[in-house]
N, C-alpha and C positions, 0 to 999 in steps of 0.2 A: 629251249625249255625255260631258261631264266626269263626270257622276254614274256613268255606265257604267264609266269608267276606274277610279274609286274602288272600285266594287264588285268589279272584277276584281282590283285590288290587295289588297283585304281578303280576297278568296277565296284568293289566292295565299299570303297570310300564314297563313291558316287551314290551307291545305294543307301549308305548310312546317312548321307546328307539329305537324301530324299525322305528317309524315315524321320529325321529330325524336323524337317520342314513340315512333314505331315503332323507330327506331334505339336508343333507350334500352332498349326491351323486348328488342331483339336482344342487347344487351350487358348484360342484367340481372345476370348472374353477376359481371361486372366491377364493377358498381355495388355488389353485395352484398359482394364481397371488399374493395373500397375502403372502404366504410362500416365494415365489421368491423375493418379494419386501423386506421383512424383512431380508432374507439371503443376498441380495445385500447391504442393509444398514449395516448389520453386517460386511460384507467384506470391505466396504468402511471405517467403523469405525476402523477395525483392521489395515487397510493400513495407516491411518493417526494418530491414537492414539499413544502416547508415551509409549513404553513398560516399565514395571517396573521389575527390576532385584533384586535379593537378594544375598548378600554376607555375609559370616560368618567367624569367627575365634574362637578358643577355647583356654582358659588359665587355668592353674593349680594354685590355691591359697593355700599356706601353712597356714592352718587354725590355727595352733599353734603359728604362728608368730615367729618361732625360729630365723630367720634372722633379724627380726625387733627389737628384744630385744637386746640392745647394750651389756648388760652384758653377754649374752649367746654366747660369742666369742669362736670360735674353737681354738684360739691361747692363750687366757688368762683365767686362772681359776678365779672364783669369778665374781663379777659384780658391776656395778655402780647403779643398781636398777632403771632403767628407764622404765616406762610403761610396766611392765612385766604382760601381760594378753593375753588371747586367743582372736583371731580375731572373730568378728561376721560376718559370711559370708553374711548375709542380708545387713549389713552395707556396705560391699565391693560392693555388687550389686548397692546400692544407690550411692556410690562414682563413679562407672563406668558410671552410667546414669546421674550423676549430671550435672547441667548446666555449672558450672565453668570448669569442665574437658572437656566437649564437646566444649565449647566456646574456650578454649585454643587450642584444636585440630583444630577447624575450622579456627582460626586465624593463626596458624602455617602453614596451607596448603593454605592460601589465597583463601578460598572458597567464600569470600564475593564478588568476581568478577567472573561472568560467561560469557562464550563466545558462540556466536550463529551464525548460518547461516540461511537465510530465502529466500525462493523462492515463487512462486505463490501458491504452494500447501501446503507447510509445513515449520514450524520453528523448528530448531533442535539445541540442546545444544551440545557443544564440550568440550572435556577435554584432556589436555596433548598434543594436536597436533593442532596448530593454527598459522596463519601467523603473529601474534603479541602477546605480553604479556603486561599486564597493571600493573604498580607499583603505588599504591596509596600513596599520601602524608598524612600520618596518623594524622598529626597535623592540617590539613586543613579541611574545610567543603567539604562534598560530596553530590551529588544528587543521591537519591535512586530510584530504580525500574523504571528508564527511560532508554530506549535503546539508546546507543551512536553508531550511524551508522558510520562505517569506510570504506572509499573507498581508496584502495591502488592505488596511482598514479604512483609510480615507486618504485625502490628498496629502496629509501631513503625518499620518501615523501608520505603523505596520506592526505585525507580530512576527517575532523570530523564534523558530523552533529547531531544536537539534536533538536527535536520538541516535545513539551508537553504542555498540557493545565492545568495540575495539577500535582504537584510533591512534594516530601519531601526532605528537606535539613538538614543534620546533623549539630550540633553545638558542635564541640569537646571540646571547652573551658568550656561549661556548661553541657556537657553530656546529651543533649536532642536533639530532632529533631523538625523541623517546617514544616508544610504543607503550600505550597504556591499555591493559586488558581488563576492563571493567565497564559496567553499564553506566552510561552518562545520559542525562536528560536535562534539557534546558528549554524554557518557554517564557517569553517576556515580551511586553509591548514597548516600542520605542518610537520616537519622532524622527523623521528624516533629518539628517544632519547631526543627530545626537550621537556621541561616541558610544560604542558598545565595548565594554571592558569586562574581561574575565581572566582568570588565571590561564586559560587555555587559548584565548583568542582576544584580539583587539582590532577593531576596524570601525568604519563609519559608512552608513548607507546614505547616499544622496540621490535626489531626483536628477535625472539627466538634463542637460542644457537644451535638448530638443524636445519637441512635443511627441508624446507617445499615445497612440490610439489604444485605449484600454480594452476595446472590444477584441483586439487582436490576441489578447491573452486570457479571454474568458474561458471558464471550464478547464483551466490548467493550473497545476501547482507550480508556483515560481520557486526557484532555488538557485543557490550558487555554491561553488566548491572552491576551496583554496588548495592549491597544489604546491609541492616543493618545486621551487624554480629550477633547481638543478635537474630534477626529473623531467620537467617540461623541456628544458634545453636538450637533454639526452634524447627525448622523443623526436624533436625537430632534427637533431643530428642524424637519427636513423632514417628520417623521411626526406632528407635533402641529398641532392646529387649535383655535382659540378663537372662539366666536361667541355672540352674545346670542340668547336664545330668542325674543325679540320686539323689534321696533324700539323700543318704548317701555319695555322692561324693562331692568333692570340685573343680571339673572341671566344668567350666562355658563356655557356648556357647554364643557368642555375635553376634547378627544378625542385619543387617541394610539393608534397601531397598531404591531403587532409580533408575533413568533412565540410569545411566552410571556406568558400572561395575568397570572400572578403578578408578573412583572417590570413590566408596564404598570401594574398596580394600585399597586404600591409607588412607582413613579415619579410617578404622578399625586398620590398622597397626600403624598409628600415635596415635590412641586412646590408644591402649595397651602400646605403648612406653611411652606416657605421664603418664599413670597410674603408670607404674613401676618407672619412674623417680620421680614422685611426692612422691611415697612411700619412695624411697631412700632419696629424698630431705628433707622430714619430719624428717627422721632419722638423717641426717646431721645437720639439724637445731637444733634438741635436743642436739646432741653431741657438736655442737659449743657453745651452751648456757652453757652446763656443763663445757666445757673447760674454757670458759671465767670466769665463777664463780670460778673455782678452781684456775686459775691463779691470780685472784684478791685476793683470800684468801692467796695464796702462797706469794704474794708480802708483805702483812702485816706480815705474820708469819716469813718470811725471815728477815725482818727488826728487829722484836722482838727477834729472835733467835741470830742474830749477836750482838745485844745490851747485852743480858744476858750472852753470851759466853765471851764477852769482860769484863763484870762486874765480872764474876766468876774468870777469869784469874787474874784480878787486885786484887781481894779480897784474893786469895790464896797467892799472892806475898806479900801483905801488912801485913796480919795476920799470915803468916807462917802456914796456915791451908791447909793441903793437903788432909787428909782423914777424913771421918765422923766416928763417933762412931757407935757401933752396933745398938743402939736405933734409931739414926738418919737414918742409912742406911735402917733399917726396915720400918721406916715411909715413906722414899722416895719411896721405892718399892711399898708400899700400895697406895700412892697417885698418882703415875704416870698414871696408867690406869684410875683412877677416874677423873683426870684432863683432859685426852684426851676425855673421854666420855662427860664430862661437856662442853668441848669446842665444840664438835660436836653438842650437844643439843643447845648451844647458837647460833651456825651457822644456825641450822634448824629454831630456833625461829625467828632469824633475817630475814631469807629468807621467812618464812611463813608470817611474818608481811609485808615484801615488796610486796609479792603477794597480800595480803589483800588491801594494799594501792593502788596498781595498779588497782585491780578490782573495788574498790570503786571510784577511780578517773575517770575510764572509763565507769562507770555505764550507763551514758546517751549519750555516744559517738556512732558514727556510726560504728566505727571499734574497735574491741577489741585488745589492745596492750599487747602482752605477755611479761613477765619479761625477762630480758636479759639472765638469767641463769635458767636452769631446773635441779634442784638437789633434787627433792622431791621423797622420798622413797615410799610414800603412793600411790598405783596404783589407788585407788578410786579418789583421788584428781587430779591425772594426767588425768583420764578420764573425770572428771568434767570440767577441763580446755579445753580439746579438744572439748567436747560437746558445751561449751559456745562459743568457737571460731567458730564452725560450724553454730550456730544459728545467731551470728552476721553477718557472711558472707551471710547467706540466707536472712537476713533482708536487708542488704545493696543491694543485687541483686534485691529484690522485690520492692524496692523504685522506680525503673525505670518503673514498670509496674502497680502498684496499689497505691492508695492514702493512706494517713495516717489513714483515717477513715474506710478503707476497713476492712471487717470482718476477712479476711485472715491475714491482717497485725496486727489486734488487737490480734488475737490468737498467732501470732508469737511474738509480744511484751510481751504477758503474759508468753510465754515459756522462753524468755530471762530473764525476771524478776525472774521467779521461778528457773531457772538454776543458776542465779547469787546468789540468796539466799542460794541455796544448796551448791555451791562452798564456799561461805563465811562461812557458818556454819561448813563445814568440815575443812576449814583452821583454824578457831578459836578453833575447837575441837582438831586439831593437835597441836596448840600452847599450849593449856591447858595441854594436855598430856605430851608435852615436858617440860613444866614448872614443872609439878608434878615430872617427872623423874629427872629433874635438882635439885629440892628441896631435893629429897632423896639422891642424890650424895653429895650435900652440907652438909647435916646432917652427913653423914658418914665422910666427910672430917673434920668437926668441932670436932668430937670425936678424930680423929687422931691429930688435932692441939693441943688439950688439953694435949696429951702425949708429944708433941714436946716442949710445954712451960716449961717442967721440965728440959730441956737440958740447957747446958751453953749457954751464949749469943752468943759467937763466933760460936758455932756449929749450933745454930738456924739460924744465919744469913747465914752461908754457906749452910745450908739445903734449905732455901728459895730460894737462888740464883740458886742452882743446880736443885731444883725442877722446877722452871720456865724454865730453860734452857732445861731440859729433856722434859717438856711439849711441847715446841715449836719444839724441835727436832723430837718428835714423830708425832706431827701434820704435820710437813713439810714432813716427810717420808710417812705418810698416804696419804696426798694430792698428792704427787709426784707419788705414785703408782696408785692412782685413775686417775690422768691425763694421765699416760701412757696407762692404760687400755682403757680409753675413746678414746684416739687417735688410738689405734690398732683396736678397734671395729668400729670406724667411717671409718677407711681405708677399711674395708670389704665392697665390692660393690655388694654382693649377695642379690638379691631381693627375697621377699617372693612369687613372682609371676613368672611363667614361661609360655611362649607361647607353646602350644601343636601343634596347626595347624595354619599355616600362613593364612591370609585372602585370600579367594578365592570365586568364584561365586558358588551359590547353584544351582544344577541341570544343565541341558543342554540348558536352554533358560529362557525367562522371566517368572516370576511368575504371572504377570498380564499384559495384559488380557490373559486369557486362551482361545485359539482359539476354541477348541472343545466345550467348555462351551458356548461361545458366539454364535457359529453357532447353537448349540443345542437349546439355548434359542430363537434364531431367528426363528427356525422351530416351536417351541412350541407356541411362541407369534403369529407367522403368522397363525397358525392353530386356536388358541383360540379366537382371535379377530373376525374372520368371524363366528366362532362357536357361540359366544355370540350374534352376530348380527342375525344369523339364528335362534337361540333359543328364543331370546327375542324381537328383534327389526325388523326383517324382517316380511313379510306378512304371519306370522305364522297362521293367521286365515283361510288361504286357505286350503281346504281339499285336502290331497295328498295321503291318504291311507284309507282303510276301518277301520283300527284301530282307527283313529280319530273319525269316525262315532260311532263306538261301545262305545268309551269312553265318548261321549258327548250327547247321546240320548238313551232313552229307546225303541224307535221304532226300531224293529229288521231289519237287512239287509237280504233281501230274496235272493239276488244274486248279483254277480259282472259281469258286461259286459266288456269283454276285449277290449283293444284298438286295432284298426285295421286301417291301412292306406295302401291301395294298391299301393300308389306311393313310399312308402319307402321300401328299400330293407329288413330291419330287421322286419318291422311291417307288411309287406304284404306277398304274396306268398300263396301257398296252405295250409301250416301248420297254418299260421296266420289266414286265413279265417276259417279253421276248428275249431280253438280255439274260434273265435268269435261266430260261429254257436253253438258250444258246450256250451258256456256260456248262450245263449238264451234257449237251451234245458234244462240247469240246472234250469233256471228261471221257465220254464214250469213244470218241475218235482216238484219244491218247491210249485208252485201254487196248484198242485194236492194234496200235503200233507196238505196244509192249507185249501183247499176247496175240501172236499171229493166228493161233488156232481159232480164235473167236469163241472159245468156250472156257469154262473153268469155274472154280469156286473163289469168290471174292469175300474176304473178311473185312468188315468195317468196324472201327472202334475209335476211341479217343482216350486221352489221359484222364480227363475229368468229365463229369456230366455237364449238360447244357452246352456242349460244343457243337451239337448238330449232327451226330453220327446217324441217328435214326432218320432224320430229315433227309440227309444225303443218301442213305440206303434206299428209302422209298422212291425218291425222285430219280436216282440212278436206275432203279428197277423199272420205273415207268418209261424212262428214256430208252433203255435197252429193249423193252417190249415193243415200244413204238417203232423201233428200228427193225423189228421182225425177229428179235431173239426171244426164244422161249425162256422166260425168267421166273424165278421163284425167290421170294424174300423170306428168310427164316429169322424169327425173333428169338435169338439165342440168349437174350438177357433174362435169365430166370429170376433175377433179384428185383429188377425194376422194369418190367415190360412196358413198352410204349409204342409198339408198332401199330396197334389199333386203339381207337379211342374208347370203345365200349367193351371192356374186358369181361364184364358180367355175362355177356351174350355167348362167350366161348368157354365159359368155365367148365373144366372137365374135358375139353376137346382140343387142347393145345399141345405144344411140344412137351411140356412137363408130364402130361398124361401118357404120351407115347414113351418117354424115357423111363417112366415108372413101370412100364409093362402093362398098363391098363388097356392099351389098344395094340392091335397086331400090325396094322398097316398105316403107313404115313398118309395114305389117301384120306383116311378118316379125319385128319387134322389139316388137310389142304383146302384153302378157300380161293375162289377166283375173284379177281378184281371186277367190279361191276361196270367199269368203263374201258378198261384196256384188256383186250382179248388174250394177249400172250403173257399176261402177268398173273401170277398166283402168289399166295403167301401162306406161311404157317405162323400163327400167333402162339402166344404162351400166356401162362398166368403165373403169379407168384406162388412158389412152393414153400412148404414148411420144412422140408427135408434138407439133406446135405447136397447143395448144388454142385460142389466140387466132385462128389461121388457120382452124380448123375452124368456129368460131362466127361467123366473118365471111363465109363463103361462102353462096351462095343456097340450099343444100340445107336449112339450118336454117329459113330463112324459108318455103321451100316446105312443109316439114314442119308448121310451126305453122299455115299457112293451110289445109292439108289437114285437120289436126286440128280447127281452128276450124269447118270445114264439117261435120265428122262428130260433134262432141261439143258439149254445152252449155258445159262449162267445161274449159279446158285449164290445168292447174296446173304451172308451171315451178319446180322446186326448183333454185335457182341457187347458185353458190359465194358465200362470204362476200365482200361487196362492199368490205369494209375491207381485204382482202388482194389481191384481183385485180379486174380490170375486166370480167370475163366478163358480169356482170349488165348492165352498161351497154351491151354489144353487143346485148342483147335488148330494150332499152327500147322501141324503135320498134314491136316486135311485141306488147308487153304493154299490156293495157287497164287493169289495176289493179295497183299496186305495194304489196305487203305486206312491211313490215320487222318482223322479230321482235326484240323487246327482252326479255331474260330477267332476272328479279329475282336480285340478288346476283351476277350474271355481267357484265351489260352496264354500261358506264360512262356517266356523264352527257355526257362530251365526245363519245361516239359519236353523240349526237343532233346535235351541230354538224357532224359528218362527214356525216351523212345530208342535212342542209340543203345542204351544199356539193356533194354528189354528184348529187343529183337536179336535173335541169334545171327551170327555172321552168315550162315548159309541161307538165311531167309531175307537178308537185307537187299539182295539183288531183285527181289520181287516186292519190295516195300516202297510205298509212295505216300505222299502227303496231299490231302485236299485242303486248300485254304478257303475256309468257309466265311461267308458274310463279307466278302471283299467289297470295297467301295466301287460304285459303278464308274466313277470318273477315272479310277486307276486300273480298271479292268481292260483287257485287250479288246473287248467289244464295248468300248466306252462312249461311242458317239450317240447323239441324242435322236437316233431314228433307226428304223428297221431297214433291212435290205430286201427289196421286193415288195409286191403288193398282194401276195397270196394271203388268204385268210385261214391259215393253218390253226388247228386247235392247240391251245397252249394249256396243257394239263400239269398242274403242280399241286401236290398234296402234302400236308403236314402229318396226317395219320391215315392209315388204311381202315376200311370198314368191312364187315362181313355181310 
C-alpha cells in the first residue's frame, strides 16, 4: 500500500512537471523577450563597465639570508655577528604586503594623481600617455577626490575649472584632512609650467616630455583627480596578493589587479625594487651603526695607546730598564688575553646599558629611536629590537585611522608594552651574564697580580706600563680588523631577493568581467524570472492540462475532447476533424464501460458559462445517434438557452411552454435532426417566470421518465452549476453526471466547487470531460487518420429546427 502511494506521488510530480513545461511553452514569447532583455542589459554593461586586469611578478627569496648576514662575506673570513638568523618567509610576505612599502611605492610612482577623459557615454582613466602632467606641491594643501577639468586652449595655455559641493582638503602641517561642506567654484586660465596656487590646492601642469597626438583626445573632457596617498595605498593593499608557488619553495608570486595594465606592471616592478632596496638599506643601516661604534672606540683606544707607548718609552730611558724578567714576561703573556676579553665585556656592558637607557627613554614616544651603533652579538636581542621597531611603526601608522580608545589600538599598545619588557629583560640578562664573565676574568687577573707583587718595584712598574700598552695595542688591532670586515661586507650589494619573472599581464584579457559568464547569467536570469512568475505569480489557477485535473480532484476524467478550429491551418483540416470526432467516440466508448446497460439519462453542465457544455452535449448526442442509439438532447437551460441558433423560430414551442402547462405532450416540442436520423432534441426559450419553480414541479420528472422509456439516451443540457442550482434539482433523475472543464477557461478551484456540489451518493456516477485539449497532448495525437475510409464527420456547434 505504501509503495502504491509513493508511485502516485511520483506520478503527480511528473504530471506537475509536464504542466509546468506546458505553461512555459504557452508563455514562450515572454521567455524570449525576458532573455533578450537581460542579454541586452548584459551587453550594455560589458560595453560600459571598466574591465579589470591582473598582472603578476615572481621573486626568489633566499630563506637562509646568507647575503643579509654581514659577517657571512665571501671576501672576509669570520664575522661581526650581526643578526645571524634564518628568514621567516611569512614575515617576508607581510613585509611585501605592508602598508609602508606599498605607500612608498605609490608615492614614488605619483599614483596619487589620476588622469581621465570623459564623454557623453563613458569616463576613462589614462596612464602614461596624456596631454599634460601634474606636479603637486607636497608641502601645500590639496583638494582630494574632486575632478579638475582642463581645457587646452593652445600649445602653451589651458583653462582650469573646478566645481564641487563637498570636498576634502589635506593639511600637510598637521597630517590630517578636513571635509568642507559648501559650494566651491573655480575657473581660471594658466600657462603650462605656471604654478597654480590656492588655499585648497597647489600644483603645476606641464607638457609631457613625449609627443602627444591631440586627435586622440578630441571630443573628450580632460581632467585629473588628486587622491589621498594613504587611501590609494590601502586600495593597492586590498588588490595585492602574495603566495608561494609551492609549500617547500621560497619563490613567491605577487599579483595585483586593476583597470590599467601598464599601471599594474609599473607598480609591481617598483614594489619589488623598493623591497630589495629596503633590505639592502637595512643592512647598510646596521653596518653604518657598527662602523660608527667601532670608530668611536678606536678614537678612545688610539689616544690611550699613544699615551702608554710614550710612557713606556720614557720609563725605559729613565730607569735603564729594557727587558722584563722571566716571571714578569710570563705574567704579561697570561694577562694580555684576559685584559682584551675584559675590555670587550666592558664595551658590551656599556652598549647594553646604552640600549636599555634608549629603550626606557622612548617607552612612551611615538617613534622608537635605535641606538647609533649596532654591535650586539646576541641574535635574540637583535630580533627583539627589530620587532619593537616594527610595532612602533605600525602604531604610528594606525594613529591616522583609529582613535586611541579603539580596541585594535589597545591591542597594539599592549603588544608594544610586552615587546618592550621582553627586550629590556633580555638586555638586563645580557648585562648580568657579561658582568659574571667579567668577574671571573677579574678573579683570574687578581691571582696573577699577587704573583707580580713579589717582583722588584722597577720590574713591576715596567710590567704594568707594558701590559696597558699591549692591551690597547691588541684592542686597536681587533677593532681595526672588525672595521675592515664591516666595510667590506657593507660594500657587497647582493640582495637576498632576486626577480624571477618581470611583471606582466596575466592571461590574454581582463579577468573581470568575464563576458561568457555574464552572458550566461543573463540567459539564466532571463529564463528564471519569467519561470518564477509562471510558476507562482501568473494565473496558475487556470487549467491547462488534464494532469491538473487529475492532481486536484477525485472525480475521474472520462474523456478529453480535442481542440478543433476549422479556420486555423494547424487546428483544422480533415485530420483535425477526425481527431475531434474520435475524441467523442472515445467518450461514447467510456460511457459504455461505466454504464453497461447502454441506456440512461446524462446530465451535462459546467461551473461557469463558455466552458463548452452545450457543444459537448450536441456532439455527444450526434455521436451516440450515429452509433445507433436513439438519443434526445433537452435544453434544460431556461435562463440562457443555446441548443439552437434561431430561438425565434421555436418561440412558444419549447421546454418552457411544456413546463408552464401550455402543451400537453412532449411530442409537440420534440424536433428531429435534419442530418442524423436517431437524434432528436427539445429546445427552450427564456422565460420570465420563476425557473426554480418550473424545474421543481412534477412535469419535468414526468417528461424525463417518458423520454427514458422512449429513447436510449436522454441528454440534459443544464445551466452552469457554479451560478445557479438548476442542475442540482435534476440530480435525482440523472444517471450519469458529466462536468465540462475547458482548457484555459476553467479554474483549478472550480474542481473543489464540484467536489462540494455533488452529493456523495452521486459522485460514483460523476465524471469530467476535459474540453478543448491540445491535439499534441491528446491520446489520438498523431498527424494522420487510421484507415482510408471516407466516413462522414459531422460536428455541430448548434442544432437547428
